C-alpha positions as CSV (number, residue, x, y, z in Angstrom):
1,M,203.4,-94.9,77.9
2,I,200.6,-95.2,80.5
3,V,200.6,-94.3,84.1
4,V,198.5,-96.7,86.2
5,M,197.3,-95.0,89.3
6,Q,196.7,-96.7,92.6
7,S,193.1,-97.7,93.4
8,E,193.0,-95.1,96.2
9,A,194.7,-92.3,94.2
10,T,193.1,-88.9,94.7
11,K,192.0,-86.5,92.1
12,A,194.8,-84.1,93.2
13,Q,197.3,-86.9,92.5
14,V,195.9,-87.6,89.1
15,N,196.0,-83.8,88.3
16,H,199.7,-83.7,89.4
17,V,200.6,-86.6,87.0
18,V,198.8,-84.7,84.3
19,K,200.9,-81.6,85.1
20,L,204.1,-83.6,84.9
21,I,203.1,-85.0,81.5
22,R,202.4,-81.6,80.1
23,E,205.7,-80.3,81.4
24,M,207.4,-83.0,79.2
25,G,205.6,-81.4,76.2
26,L,203.2,-84.4,76.0
27,R,199.4,-84.7,76.0
28,E,197.5,-86.6,78.5
29,H,194.4,-88.9,78.0
30,I,192.7,-89.9,81.3
31,I,190.8,-93.2,81.3
32,V,188.6,-93.8,84.4
33,G,188.1,-97.5,84.8
34,T,185.9,-99.4,87.3
35,E,188.8,-100.1,89.6
36,R,191.5,-97.5,88.9
37,T,192.4,-94.6,86.7
38,V,195.0,-94.7,83.9
39,V,196.7,-91.7,82.4
40,A,198.1,-92.1,78.9
41,A,201.1,-89.9,77.9
42,L,200.9,-89.2,74.2
43,G,203.5,-87.7,72.0
44,D,207.2,-88.0,71.0
45,D,208.8,-90.9,72.9
46,R,212.1,-88.9,73.2
47,H,210.4,-86.6,75.7
48,K,209.0,-89.3,78.0
49,D,210.6,-89.5,81.4
50,K,209.4,-92.6,83.1
51,D,211.4,-92.0,86.3
52,K,209.8,-88.7,87.0
53,L,206.3,-90.2,86.7
54,E,207.1,-93.3,88.8
55,N,208.0,-91.1,91.8
56,A,204.8,-89.1,91.7
57,G,202.3,-89.7,94.5
58,G,199.5,-92.1,93.8
59,V,201.2,-93.9,91.0
60,E,201.3,-97.7,91.0
61,R,203.4,-98.2,87.9
62,V,204.4,-96.7,84.6
63,M,204.3,-99.0,81.5
64,P,205.3,-98.6,77.9
65,V,202.6,-99.2,75.3
66,L,204.0,-101.6,72.8
67,A,201.2,-101.3,70.2
68,P,201.6,-98.4,67.7
69,Y,198.0,-97.5,68.4
70,K,198.1,-96.2,72.0
71,M,194.6,-95.2,73.0
72,A,192.8,-97.9,71.1
73,S,195.0,-100.6,72.7
74,R,193.9,-103.1,75.3
75,E,197.2,-102.3,77.1
76,V,195.8,-98.9,78.0
77,K,192.2,-99.9,78.9
78,K,191.4,-103.5,80.0
79,E,187.7,-103.0,80.2
80,R,185.7,-103.0,77.0
81,S,184.4,-99.6,75.9
82,I,180.7,-99.1,75.5
83,V,179.8,-96.4,73.0
84,P,176.2,-94.9,73.2
85,L,174.4,-94.5,69.9
86,G,172.0,-91.7,70.9
87,G,168.3,-91.6,70.0
88,R,165.6,-92.3,72.5
89,L,166.0,-96.1,72.6
90,G,169.2,-96.1,74.6
91,G,171.2,-98.3,72.2
92,S,174.9,-98.7,72.5
93,A,177.8,-100.7,71.0
94,G,180.1,-102.8,73.2
95,G,177.7,-103.7,76.0
96,K,175.7,-106.9,76.5
97,R,172.9,-105.7,74.1
98,L,173.8,-105.9,70.4
99,A,173.8,-102.7,68.4
100,I,171.5,-103.3,65.5
101,I,171.5,-100.6,62.8
102,A,169.4,-101.1,59.6
103,G,168.0,-99.0,56.8
104,P,168.5,-98.0,53.2
105,C,171.8,-97.6,51.5
106,S,170.7,-94.1,50.6
107,V,167.8,-91.9,51.6
108,E,165.5,-91.6,48.6
109,D,162.4,-89.9,49.8
110,R,160.5,-89.0,53.0
111,A,157.6,-91.4,52.8
112,K,159.7,-94.5,52.0
113,T,162.2,-93.6,54.7
114,L,159.7,-93.1,57.4
115,E,157.9,-96.3,56.6
116,L,161.1,-98.3,56.5
117,A,162.3,-96.7,59.8
118,Q,159.2,-98.0,61.5
119,A,159.8,-101.5,60.1
120,V,163.4,-101.4,61.3
121,R,162.2,-100.3,64.8
122,D,159.6,-103.1,64.9
123,A,162.4,-105.6,64.1
124,G,164.2,-104.5,67.3
125,A,166.9,-102.3,65.9
126,T,168.1,-99.2,67.8
127,G,169.8,-97.4,64.9
128,L,168.7,-96.2,61.4
129,R,171.3,-96.1,58.7
130,G,170.9,-94.1,55.5
131,G,173.2,-92.1,53.2
132,A,172.4,-88.5,52.6
133,F,175.8,-88.0,50.9
134,K,176.9,-91.0,48.9
135,P,180.5,-91.7,47.7
136,R,180.0,-93.4,44.3
137,T,182.6,-94.9,42.0
138,S,180.9,-93.3,39.0
139,P,180.5,-89.5,39.0
140,Y,177.2,-90.0,37.1
141,A,175.6,-92.2,39.7
142,F,173.1,-91.0,42.4
143,Q,175.0,-88.9,44.9
144,G,172.4,-88.6,47.6
145,L,169.9,-85.9,48.6
146,G,172.4,-83.9,50.8
147,E,170.9,-81.8,53.5
148,K,167.3,-82.8,52.5
149,G,168.3,-86.4,53.2
150,L,169.6,-85.4,56.6
151,E,166.3,-83.7,57.4
152,I,164.4,-86.8,56.4
153,L,166.6,-89.0,58.7
154,A,166.0,-86.6,61.6
155,Q,162.2,-86.8,61.0
156,A,162.5,-90.6,61.1
157,R,164.3,-90.3,64.4
158,D,161.6,-88.1,65.8
159,K,159.0,-90.6,64.8
160,T,160.7,-93.9,65.9
161,G,163.4,-92.9,68.5
162,L,166.0,-94.7,66.4
163,A,169.6,-93.2,66.4
164,V,170.6,-91.8,63.0
165,V,173.8,-93.2,61.6
166,T,175.0,-91.5,58.4
167,E,178.2,-90.9,56.4
168,V,180.2,-87.8,56.4
169,M,182.5,-87.6,53.4
170,A,184.5,-84.3,53.8
171,V,185.8,-82.0,56.5
172,D,183.4,-79.3,55.5
173,Q,180.5,-81.6,56.0
174,V,181.2,-82.5,59.6
175,A,179.4,-79.6,61.2
176,L,176.4,-80.0,58.9
177,V,176.0,-83.8,59.4
178,G,176.6,-83.4,63.1
179,R,173.6,-81.2,63.4
180,Y,171.3,-84.0,62.3
181,A,173.1,-87.3,63.0
182,D,173.6,-89.2,66.2
183,V,176.6,-91.2,64.9
184,L,178.9,-89.9,62.1
185,Q,180.1,-92.7,59.8
186,V,183.5,-92.6,58.1
187,G,183.3,-94.8,55.1
188,A,185.8,-97.3,53.8
189,R,187.1,-95.0,51.1
190,N,187.9,-92.4,53.7
191,M,189.5,-94.6,56.4
192,Q,192.8,-93.0,55.7
193,N,191.5,-89.5,55.0
194,F,193.5,-88.1,58.0
195,N,192.1,-84.6,57.8
196,L,188.6,-86.0,58.0
197,L,189.6,-88.4,60.9
198,C,190.9,-85.4,62.8
199,A,187.8,-83.4,62.1
200,V,185.4,-86.0,63.4
201,G,187.7,-86.5,66.4
202,E,187.3,-82.9,67.3
203,Q,183.5,-83.1,67.7
204,H,181.7,-85.0,70.4
205,K,179.4,-87.4,68.7
206,P,180.3,-91.1,68.2
207,V,182.1,-92.1,65.1
208,L,181.5,-95.4,63.2
209,L,184.7,-96.1,61.4
210,K,184.6,-98.6,58.5
211,R,187.7,-100.6,57.5
212,G,189.3,-99.7,54.2
213,I,188.9,-102.2,51.4
214,S,192.7,-103.1,51.5
215,A,193.6,-102.0,55.0
216,T,195.5,-104.1,57.4
217,L,194.2,-104.5,61.0
218,E,197.0,-102.3,62.3
219,E,196.1,-99.6,59.7
220,F,192.5,-99.9,60.8
221,L,193.3,-99.3,64.5
222,L,195.7,-96.5,63.7
223,A,192.9,-94.7,61.8
224,A,190.8,-95.1,65.0
225,E,193.8,-93.6,66.9
226,Y,193.6,-90.5,64.8
227,I,190.1,-89.9,66.0
228,M,190.8,-90.7,69.6
229,S,193.9,-88.6,69.8
230,R,191.9,-85.6,68.9
231,G,189.7,-86.0,72.0
232,N,186.9,-88.2,70.9
233,P,187.0,-91.7,72.6
234,N,183.7,-92.8,71.2
235,V,184.8,-94.9,68.2
236,I,182.9,-97.9,66.9
237,L,184.9,-100.1,64.4
238,C,183.0,-101.7,61.5
239,E,184.2,-104.6,59.4
240,R,182.7,-104.3,56.0
241,G,184.7,-106.7,54.0
242,I,188.0,-106.5,52.1
243,R,189.0,-106.8,48.5
244,T,190.4,-110.2,47.5
245,F,190.7,-112.3,44.4
246,E,187.2,-113.9,44.9
247,N,184.4,-112.9,42.5
248,Y,181.4,-114.8,43.9
249,C,180.9,-111.9,46.3
250,R,181.5,-108.2,46.2
251,N,183.9,-108.3,49.1
252,T,185.3,-111.0,51.4
253,L,184.0,-110.7,54.9
254,P,186.8,-111.8,57.3
255,L,185.0,-112.5,60.6
256,A,188.2,-113.5,62.3
257,V,188.8,-109.8,62.8
258,V,186.1,-109.7,65.4
259,P,187.8,-111.9,68.1
260,E,191.2,-110.5,67.2
261,I,189.9,-106.9,67.8
262,H,188.5,-108.0,71.1
263,R,191.9,-109.4,72.0
264,I,194.0,-106.3,71.2
265,S,191.6,-103.4,71.5
266,H,188.9,-102.2,73.9
267,L,186.9,-100.6,71.1
268,P,183.6,-102.2,70.0
269,I,183.3,-103.7,66.6
270,I,180.2,-104.3,64.5
271,V,179.9,-106.1,61.1
272,D,178.4,-104.9,57.8
273,P,177.3,-108.1,56.0
274,S,175.7,-106.1,53.2
275,Q,178.8,-104.4,52.0
276,G,180.7,-107.5,53.1
277,T,179.1,-109.8,50.6
278,G,177.2,-107.6,48.1
279,H,174.4,-110.2,47.8
280,A,171.2,-110.1,49.7
281,H,170.9,-113.9,49.9
282,L,174.2,-114.1,51.8
283,V,173.3,-111.4,54.3
284,P,171.2,-113.4,56.8
285,D,173.7,-116.2,57.2
286,M,176.6,-113.8,57.6
287,C,174.6,-111.8,60.2
288,R,174.1,-115.0,62.2
289,A,177.8,-115.9,61.9
290,A,178.9,-112.4,63.0
291,V,176.8,-112.6,66.2
292,A,178.0,-116.1,66.9
293,C,181.7,-115.0,66.7
294,G,181.2,-112.1,69.1
295,A,180.4,-109.0,67.0
296,D,179.0,-106.1,69.1
297,G,176.4,-105.4,66.5
298,L,175.3,-105.3,62.9
299,I,174.7,-102.6,60.3
300,I,172.4,-104.0,57.6
301,E,171.1,-102.5,54.3
302,C,167.3,-102.9,54.2
303,H,164.9,-101.6,51.5
304,A,161.2,-102.2,50.9
305,D,161.7,-102.6,47.1
306,P,165.3,-103.6,46.5
307,E,164.7,-104.0,42.7
308,H,164.1,-100.3,42.4
309,A,166.6,-99.0,45.0
310,L,168.7,-96.1,43.7
311,T,171.8,-97.6,45.3
312,D,172.9,-101.1,46.2
313,G,169.6,-102.9,45.8
314,A,171.4,-106.2,45.2
315,Q,172.7,-106.4,48.7
316,S,169.6,-105.0,50.5
317,I,167.2,-107.3,52.4
318,T,163.5,-106.5,52.7
319,P,161.8,-105.6,56.0
320,R,160.1,-109.1,55.9
321,V,163.5,-110.8,55.8
322,L,164.8,-108.5,58.6
323,A,161.9,-109.4,60.8
324,A,162.5,-113.2,60.3
325,L,166.2,-112.7,60.8
326,A,165.6,-111.0,64.1
327,E,163.9,-114.2,65.5
328,S,166.9,-116.4,64.7
329,L,169.4,-113.8,65.9
330,Q,167.8,-113.6,69.3
331,K,168.5,-117.3,69.8
332,I,172.1,-117.0,68.7
333,A,172.6,-113.9,70.9
334,A,171.3,-115.7,73.9
335,A,173.7,-118.6,73.2
336,V,176.7,-116.3,73.3
337,D,175.4,-114.3,76.3
338,R,174.2,-111.3,74.4
339,Q,170.8,-109.6,74.0
340,W,169.0,-108.5,70.9
């Protein structure tokens, strides 16, 4: 349930509500909005005493949260959340400006990554993607450069100011990746790796959570709830396509999820049209469609020489295509009251 405080409620009154929630054996989560403060009471419903909270000073009303995902729900927070990406460029997801993140599927070497990062920056992006640790279907495929790849990404950030977005695959990688990255990505294969979700929720950096290939919308938001319930409110959802019976594309990209997420959750959602289609020729049009339907940003695979990319070259656009795409996306963004 959530406790909606009166607009003139004092800090002492909020603290008293927190004390009552803890006395019930529950955990509190305080959300400070533009007009009033909301305190969410998290834990076993059997211990929740609505009457005790309703009589506390400064309380306007106490409401049950009907959605199974409590902290990610629009019932708890009416205002859209804005999650900062980090880096020197001041990018964020959820605000008026689109969060544009681009880069190679995997970090291959220093020179190529630094050159590509500059091209991504010139196209107007605020984030650089790139895998240092790569989850691959085959154990014999390229697995990434590990910490060396993280070091290269950090050098690219130093040169361009772009925020670094990179995947963490296991609990024991969280501290290492967190030393280098600005945003920790949890990939589709790990969307329901609950130990990993808890671990990234216990650190302070933003988390980019990708939807699992067969996950329902509710399962997606409950995965975000795992992260938020551990104390990290800075979650960015990412739609990257789901597995269907179609075979003309790698995955099916269900863009209807964007307005639906906006209806039921306050969390920002960005779209990955590269994973979502698997084919570079489909990426620009799906980028345009994603922005048109209200996505808070894009994460795009970009490579200077896709034919020789070590991973996912077939779905990577070139820097030249990215630059041309930026021009059309600026027009679409303006039409839906967003900024590139």
